[in-house]
N, C-alpha and C positions, 0 to 999 in steps of 0.2 A: 586144267580148268581155266587158267588165264589165257592160254592160246585160243581156246574156244571163245572166251569172253562172256560178257553179260548181254542179255537181250537188249536190242536197241529200242528205246522208248520214243513214242510219238508225242505230239503236243498234248494229247489227252492223258499222257502218263502211262499208257498201255503199250505192251510189246508190239513192235511193228512186224508185219509178215510180208513175204514176197508173193508173187502172183500164183504160186503153187500152195499157198497157205502155210508155209513153214516160217517159223520165227527167225528173224534176222538177228545175228549176233555181231557184237563189236569186239573183235579180238584185241588182246593187248600185244604190243611189241615186247619181246623178252630180251633183256640186257643183263649180262652177268659179268661181274668182276670178282674173281676168286683168287685171293692171295695165299690160299693154302695149297691149292693144286693148280698151277698155271695152265695145265693142259685142259682144264675145265673152265677156262676164262676167256672172255673176249679181250681184245686189245684196248688199252687205255693210254693215250698219249697226252699228258697235260699241255704240251706245246701246241696242240691243235686248237686250243681255246684262247691263245694269245692273239689279241687283235690290236693292242696299243701298248704304249710304254707302261701305263699303270698296271696292265695285266701282268707284265714281266715282274714288277715289284711285288704284286700280290702272290705270284707263284714262288718267288724267292723267299718271301716272308713265311709262307706256309711250309716250304721245304726245311728252312732253318728251325722253325718252331717245333717240328715233329721229328727231327733227326739229331737232337742235342744229347740224347741218351739220358742215363740216370744221373742224379745229383745236380750240381750247380751248372748253370748255363756257361760259365766261364767269363773271362774278361770281355767287356762290351766292345773293346777295340777290335778284337779278332772277329767278332760277329759282324761288325760294321765293315771290316775289311773284306771278309768273305762275301758280304752282300754286294759290295762294289764289283767284285770280280764276277760273281754269278750274273749280275745285271748286265755287265759288259759282254760276257760270252753268250748269254741267252739272247741278248739284243742283236748280236752279230748273226747268230744262228737264225733268228726269226726274220730279220730283214734281208740277209744276204745269202743264206744257204737255200738250196732247192728244198721243196716240200718234203721229199722222202728222207732228207737228212735232218729235219727239224725234230730232234728227239734227244733223250738223255745219252744215247750212245755217242752222239757227236760231241756233246758236252764233256763226256769222259775223255774222248780223244783229244780235245783241246787241252784239258788239264794235264794229260799225260805228255803232251808235246811242249809244255811250258817249262823248259829247263832254265834254272837260275844258277849263275856262277858268282859266288860271293867275292872272288878275287878279281872279277872283271865286270864292272858296272856297265860297260859299253856293249856287252854281249847281247846279241839279238837272237831269240829263239823263233821258230816258225810262226808262232802266234803273234809275236811282236811285229814281225814283217807283214803279216796279214793286216794288222791294225794300222801300220804305217801306210800301207797302200790304200786302205779305206779312208784314212785321214786326208791323204793327198787328194782323193776324189770327193769326199764329203766331210769336210772339217767339223761340221756341226752335228754329225751323226750321233744319236743317243748312245750307241755302244762305244764310240770313240771317246766321248766325254767321260763315261764311267771308267774306261780302261786307263785313261790318263791320270785319273785320281788314284787308281790302284798302283800305277807305276811310280807314284811319289814314294812308295816304300823302298827302303834300301834292300840290298841283296839278301841279307840274312833274314830281314823281316818278311820279304816277299816269299822266301823259301818256306818260312813257317806258315804263311797264309796258304800256300799251295799244299803243304802237308795236311793242314787242317781240312782243306777242301777235299783232298783225296780220301782222308779218313771218313768224312761225312758221306761221300758218294761211293764208298767201298762196296755197298750193297749192289751197286750196278755192275760190279764185276761178274755177277751171276748171269750167265748167258740167257737163262729163261726169263729173267726180269727185263733184260735189254730187249728181248724179242716181244714181250707183252707190251712194252712201252714204245715200240717202233712206230706204230701208227694207231689211229683211233677208230673204234667201232661203237662206242657207247652213245655218241651223239647227245651229250648232256644238255645242250642248249635247246633240244627239241622235246624235252619231257613235258613241257606245258602246252604243247601243240596238239597232241593226241594221246590216247591212253597207252601208257608204257609202264611195265613193271621192271624196275632196276634192282637187282640183287647184288649187294656188296657183302662178300663173304670173307671173314678174316678168322685167324686162329685165336682161340681164347687162352693159349698157353705161350705163344711166341709172338712178340710184337715187332719183329724185324721189318715186316712189310706193312705195318699199320699206317705208316705215313702216307701210303698211296690212297688209303680209304679217306684219310683226313683231307688230302689234297682234292680228292674227288668231291667231297662234300663242300669244301670251300668254293671250288669253281662252280659247282652246281648252284649254290645259293646266289653267287654273284651274277652268273649268266642268266638265270631265270629272272632275277630282279631287274636287270638291265633290259631284257627282252620284254618284260611286262610293261616297263615304262616307255620304251622306244617304239615298240611294235603294236602293243595291245591297249595302249591308253591307261595303263596302271594295273590291270588285272589279267592274269592268264586265263585263256578259255577253258583249260582243263586244270582242276585243282591238283596240286602236287603235295602229297602227304608223305613225309619222311618218318618212317618208323625206325628209330635209331636204337636198336638193342645193344647192350654192352657199351653205352655211350661213353663211359669213363675209360674204355680200353682202346678206342680207335685213335687216340691221340688228340691233340688240341686243335680245335677249329678256330683260327684267328678271328677275333672280334665277334664271337658267337653271341655275347651279351647284347650287342647292337643288332645283329641279324634277327634274333628271335623277337625283338621289339618291332621290327619293320616288315618282315616277310609276310605276315598275316594279311596285310592290305593288298598283297599281290597274288592272293589265292595260293599261298604256300604255308604249310604248317609243319611243325616238327614235334615229334613225340620222343622224349628222352627216357630210356629205360635204364635204371640204375639198381645195383644191389644195395647201395646205401647212399644217403645224401652226402656223407663225408667224402665219397669218391669224387664228386663234382667239385668240392672245395679244394681237394688236393690238386686237381688239375687246373682249375680256373681261379684259385685263390679268392680274392675279394669280389670278383665278378660273379661268383657262384650264386650269391643272393639275388643279384640282378637277373640272372638267367631264370631262377626259380620264380621270381616275382613277375616275370613276363609270361608265365604259363597260366592259362585260364583254368586248366583242370589238372588235378593231381589225384592219383589213386595209390593207396598204400595196400600192398598185398600181404603184408606181414614181415616181421623181421625183429632183430634185437639189437641193432647198432645204436649205441646210446645217443649220439647226436641227433639221429633221425627221430628217435622216440621222444626226446626232449622237445624238439621243435614242433613235432606233430601234436604233442599234448598241449603245448602253448597255443597253437593255432586253433585247435578244436574248441578252446574256451571253457567256460564253466556252466554248470547247471545249478538251479536253485533246489535245495532240499529242505524239508521240514524236519526239525529235531525237537524232541521234548525230553526234559529231565525231571525226574521225580526225586523227592527228598523226604526223609522222615527223621524227626528229632524226638528223642525220648528223654524224659525227665519226670517231674511230677505229673506233667501232662504230655501227651503225645501229639505232635503236630505234623502235618503233611504239607508238602508243596509240589506244585506242578508248573514247569516253565516251558513255554513254547518259543522256538526261534526259527528264523529262516537263514540258512547258510549257503555259501557258494562252494561247490565241489567241482573238481576237474571232470569234464565230460567223460574222459577216459584217462586214467593215470598211466604213467610209463610202464608200470608192472602189468597193467591190464592190456596195454598195447602189445607188450612183449609176449604175452600168453594168449593172444587173440586166436580164436578158432581158425584153423587153416582153410576152412571153406568160406571164410568171411573176408571182406575188404572194406576199406573206407574211401569214399569218393568225395572230393571237395571240388565244387564248381563255383566259379566267381559269382558273387552276389547271392548265393544260396547256402543255407545251413548244410553241414556235412551229412552224408548218408552212410549208415552202416548197412552193408548189403551182402547178399550171397554172391559168390563168384559164379560167373557164367560157365555152364557145362558145354564145352566146345563140341562134344559129340552130338549135341542136340541142334547144332547149326545145320540149316538145310544144305549147305555146300560141303559138309564134312565128308560125305560119301565120295567126293571127288579127290580127297587127299590120300597120300600114301599111308597115313596112319590108319585109314579105314580099309585100304586094300593095297597091297604091295604092287599091284598092276598099275596103279596110278603114279608110281615113282617116275620123275622126269629124268630122261636120259640126256643129260646136258652135252655129253661128248657127241652123241648122234645128232643133236640139234646144231652144234657148232660146225660139224663136218658138212652139213647141208645148208648152211645159212647164206652162202654167197649168192646174191641175186643182183643182176645188173640193173642200174637205174636208168631212167630215160635220159637220152643224150650223153650217156657215159662213153668215153672213148676207151677202146681196148684193142689189144693185138690178137689176131686170130691166126693160128698156125695149122697148116695141113700136113699131117704126118703119114708117109707111105711106109707101111710095115711089111709089104710083100717081099722086099729084098732082104729083110732082116734075118 
């Protein structure tokens, strides 16, 4: 359906037609990053979007935030030491290595080559020699400055830093992951230029590779905001809508609380889908309320998580109800009393929310009173007939699509080989 696209509309709002009277369609570009089955994924190389020193630090920050594992983050010293080393090595790779070597595989090779001898402080490993040569040529190089700070660590400390780096990047020992991050096909910085559908697919049971999704989102937001400001005068020509299902399971997107407050002015919007509001607080701590506060619209589809129900009941507010009480006193004479009152009652209490009809939902729109509404029946959508749920023939064969996706671009340089098979 997306490959076919939607009808191209004219200035009058009606579908445009070619000279033969056929409707002209605007197809979507299809991009896929699949961390469940790498054979069904395009290549994504975070290094391809590094254009300056600040981009290096953003990449390192995202990498560390999403590969710390369960439990506490550990001593702040080791995190900062790792950051120094990553910035130095990635800086060297970005500025000095050929384009085809600017990836995580090269970073792993650097760390593997960094031998440290505790009993010989003067020992120089191959990476030390590379940085010495670079310092002699460019003493103020960004990578050199970062590496010199890392080298202040004594032998035993440096060895511990390297072990920590090796453990963090151990996932890149998997050949499939190194291959997927070898070069880039997602073209994240072009999503706001023309209609594109980017699918980010991750496992809901194993979070080993979720950091790739988080890195992708972080770079996507930063790249599009910068392009909107620098190229398009503040607003992208094509609105980019991010539908982030399982938002609590993709890992932490650094500074998301600031991003959701600023991206809307650039024609970018984010829709976070959560099982429960407490998931967001577990991941973003105190910033969760800021993130929720910057969402113009929220929709409650049902659930029974106590925190979500309590906050929703409070936000819905109260309604006014009329009550009346009757009384009767008996003695020598019988007297009757009737008392009318106006009281406030929660619009929906927590127990009412927890037992809400599964076909109902609650929509809250900024500046408008909340709506209790029926859920939309997706089978009634005019495009439902194009989905695989309606007909298995509509299932998208991603492997066939990827095998035939290679198309040469104008002015692209390539090698052409002529093979003679007659004598074979």
